[in-house]
N, C-alpha and C positions, 0 to 999 in steps of 0.2 A: 504494500500500499504506500501511496505517497500523499503529501500535502503539496498543493500548488499554491505558492505565494505570489500574489500579484498586487503592486501598488497601483492606486488610481487617483485621479484628480480630486474626486469628491464622492460622497456617499451614492448619488444618483448613478454615476459611471460604475462604481463597484457593484451595485445592485443590478444594473442592466447587464453587465457582463456575467454575474453570477447566475441571473435567471435564463440567459441564453445557454450557458454551459449546462445548467440543469435540464432545460427543455431538450437539449440534444443529448442527454444522458451521458455527458462527458464527466460530470462530477455527481456524487451522491448527495452532498449537502455543502453549504458554505457558511462561512462567518465573515462578517464585515465590521471593522472597528476603526476609529480614528487613531492616526499616528502623527508624530513630528518627525520630519526628515530633514537631515543636513546632507548636502551633496554639492559637487561642483558641476556646473553645467555651462557650457560655452564660455569658459574662463572666469566664471563668477561663482562664489559661494552662495548657495541657496539654503535658506532656513524656511521650510514650507510645511503646511498641513496637508496631509494626504489621508487616504483611506486604504485599508488593507483588506484584500479578499483571500481567504484561506478557503481552498476547495479540496475536499477529500475524495480521492479517486484511486485508479490503479495505474500502475507504470505504462501499460499499453495505450493510454488515453493522452499522454502527454503531448505528443506531436500534434495531434488534432487541436488540443486545447491551445497550443501556440498560434495555430493559424486563426482560430476563432477570435482569440484575444487581439492579435494584430490587426484584424478587420475592424474590430469595435472601439479599439483604445484610442484615446485622444493624444497620447504621447508619441513622439517620433520614435522613441526607443523605450517601450514598456518594459518593466521588470516582471519577468515571468520565471520563477524558479521552482524546482521540484525539491522536496525534502523527503527522503526516504524514511518512513515511520514503522514501528511495530505497534500493533493495536490488540486489544482483547479480540478473541476469536469471533465472538458474536458480532461485534462491530465491523470487523473486517470482512465478514462474510455478507452482512448487510450491504456494505459499500459494493463489493463485487457483484451482488445481485442488482443493485440499482443501476450500475453503469453497463450491464450487459447489453449488447446489441445484437 
């Protein structure tokens, strides 16, 4: 199982992407929460408010998730990261069942 970590410009964008990934059965569920981000962009230091979308899914869905997020995201270079996780058996099985296609 993996968690997909995606930073978004605002809550609306994070929820839109999350709903699209859910409707395509690329993720089983998502969490959205506000964060404070510090980064360098085009030579300037940026201190910004963003939202994180965490999506629970399986490894084989990651490349399709990248395509969907790139199509919907407002950033030139969105952050789309996968984090391998271990989960309790019942939850992991539920995720696998939800993203089956």
